[in-house]
C-alpha positions, 0 to 999 in steps of 0.5 A: 470105136466109132463106132465108133462106127464098128462092124460086129466082127471088129467091135471091141470088148472094152471093160468099164469101171464102177457103174451107177445105181440099180435098175430103173423102174420098168416101162409100163407094159404095152397094151395088148402085147403078148406075154414074154416067153419063159426065158424072159420072165427074169429079164430085169434081173438078167440085164442087171447081171449084165450091167454088173458083170460088164459095169455098164451105167445104162442099158435100154432094150426094146423087143418087137414081136409079130408087129407089136412092141412087147417090151421097152425098158431102161436099166440103170442111170444116164451118167455115172454118179447121177440118179436120172434113170434110163428109160425107153425115151433116153437118147443114145448115140446109135452110131453105125445103126445109122447106115441102114437109114442111109441105105433106106434113103437111097432106096426111097430115092430109087423108088422116086426115080431119082437114081438107081443103085447101079448108077455111077457115083460120078453121074451124081457127084462129077467131082468124086475121085478115088485113088485109082481111075478105074475104081473112080469110073466104076464105083456104083452107088451100091458100092458105097454101102457094101464095104468092097471098095478096095479101101482097107479097114477104117481107111480115112477115118481120121478125116472125121474121127474123133472129130475134125473141122473138115466139111462132108464134101472136104472129107469126100474130096480127100478120098482121092489121096487115100490109098487102096490096099485091096482089089475093087469088089475083091474082098470085105473091108469095113469102112465109114467114109463112103457112107459120107459120100452116100450122104452127098449123093442123097443130097444131090438127088433129093435137092435137100440136106440129108438131115431134112430128108431123114426128118421129112421122109423117115422120122416124121412118117414113123413118128420117131420124135425122139431121134436127132440127126447128131449130137449138134441137134440135141435140144436143151432138156433132152433125155440123153445118156452120157457115154463112158470109156475106160481111160487107159483101159482102166478108169471109167469116166464119161466120154465127151459128147462128140459129133460126126457133123461131116460124116453123119450118114455113117454114124451120126444119129441119136435115138431111143429104143422107143423110136428104134422099135418103130424102125424095127417094125417097118423093117419087119413089115417089109417097108410098110408103115402099119398105122396104130389101131384105128389110124389111117390106112397102111402106106409104104416107106420103101418098096418091097423090091428095095426092101429085099435088096437091102437085106440081100448079101452082096459082100461075103465076110470071112467067118472066124473061129470063136475066140473062146469055146463058150461062143461056139453056138453063135458061129454062123454058117454064112455071114455077109454084108448087104446094103447097110445091114449084116446078114448071117444065121443063128440056129438055122434062122436068118438074122439081119442086124448091125452094131454101132460103136461111139465114144462110150456107147455101143449098140446092136439091132437084130431082126429075125424075119421069119419070126417077125422078131426084132431086138434093139439094145443101146448101152452107155459103155464101150463094151460089146459083150453087154449088148451081145449077152442081152441080144442072145438071151432074147433070141434064145427065148423066142427061138426055143433054144436052151438057156445059156449063160451068155454073160459068162461067155462074153465075159470069157471073151473079154478076159481073153482079149485083155490077156492078149493085149497084156501079152502084146505089151509085154512083147513090146517091152521085151523087144525094147532097147532101153540103152538106145538114143535118138539119132538126132537132137530132139529139136530136129524132130520138130516141124510140120509133117504132111500126109496127102489125105489127112493134112498137117501134123505138127511136132513142137519142142517146148521146155525140152519136151516134144509135143504133137497135134493133128491140125484138124483134130483138136482131141489128137494132141499129146506128148512124145516120149522116147521109146527106142532108136528113132521111135517115140510113144505118143501119149494123148492128153485125152486119156479116154481115147485109148489110142496111144501110138508108136511114132517112128522116124526114118532118115535119109543117108544124110541124116535128114528125116525122110518120113514118119509113120504111126501105129496104135500100140494096143490091139484094143484100140479102135480101128478108126484110129487108122494111124498106120495109113498115114505117110507123114512127110516133112512139109516144104515151105513152098507147099 
């Protein structure tokens, strides 16, 4: 999930269980702010309905219009079963909304003359390698940002997801073993791992840790005092929400607070709608930091030239038919990825936006430049339908569109996704040969298996049961149960992962294990569990 760091086209529509208390007290209105349009007069009730429909414990929303913050509000509670309310300062993991900060950092360094976006990556990181020598030599800094590298969707994400002990540089160095499945600059495929490389480029060019760059060059100038580099940087007493996931896609529970300490540039930040409203303002003001009334003169965060480039499409994204008829109005005429942003259209207006996904939290930030409008929605459950329903209500209100029941529309999409997942599981069960037996005694499947890019996966036998553990990923530990033939089901101990998988062994003609392959069982499993990219070979003693 990422979020997990998810592209909007891939974000999952997970459901959630029983949510917490009702609406939190609304934030005080911003002095001098314009009145909300008619469609938003019942906004508190509308968001409450979204929370009830999708069962989200907490939601925070901010709206910026014409350079002013017209709404900052929290709804619900920080954690299920608790009574601490969500407000405008409550911190959420913003996941892939971080990507725009990484992109802006590179643009600021370009303004400083420290790099150019057309520089080769190896000019700044001489050790950098991709799986193909040509791609290594031709990869430009801009290519790190626009999802056209030839890597498959989510390839290499297991190097940091759901949390590993690799360093940022170790993750980047292992890219040379991650296979390329597409043509370089030939097609769109969302990745996270190259944003970790971008983070290292920022550090090499600036001469400071990425966290320090963000803090001194972006957060401090914008007054983003709530924002934290990642969960490791959260302070005692911070007003922070807990994420919530449906264990086994059914039972709502708080998700562990993980950290992407090794690929923070892809999705590490925690922030509030209060701080993100400041980020939206500088974006809508084309890089200019407009001071508060009576403050100092306006100054630039990044140049107008770089601002335009960050919002210019580089990689087209195929447009898919809506999953349900109710979502037909949101189907765009154009869709693509720019530098850390998605760009598309809605009702004839250009949108600049991104989504983020994290264990138990998903978010969306949307800008409508021609209307000087921005909306940020942060949520504490793994459910894209909630932030979309809130976002679309705000956009319709300001664009003068007909009032639409977006809650029902995205609920219909959720129902369809869940129905398809159930059908998929039924097909697996129908194809299963329950009478089959493993080719080998269970003890012979035990051992250390090695993938070139991930590392070691250990299968052990204990009291007649096979267990599995990923050596660098503490959360990926579970048990194996026989499915059919030489295929087993991996059932993770951490049920909130929602990532059970098939593990299939292939044998040589002499009956020895040649390799093992994995594949997530459910189509609802987050793409960052890229098990299918692993080639698990029995490790040799001399390796």
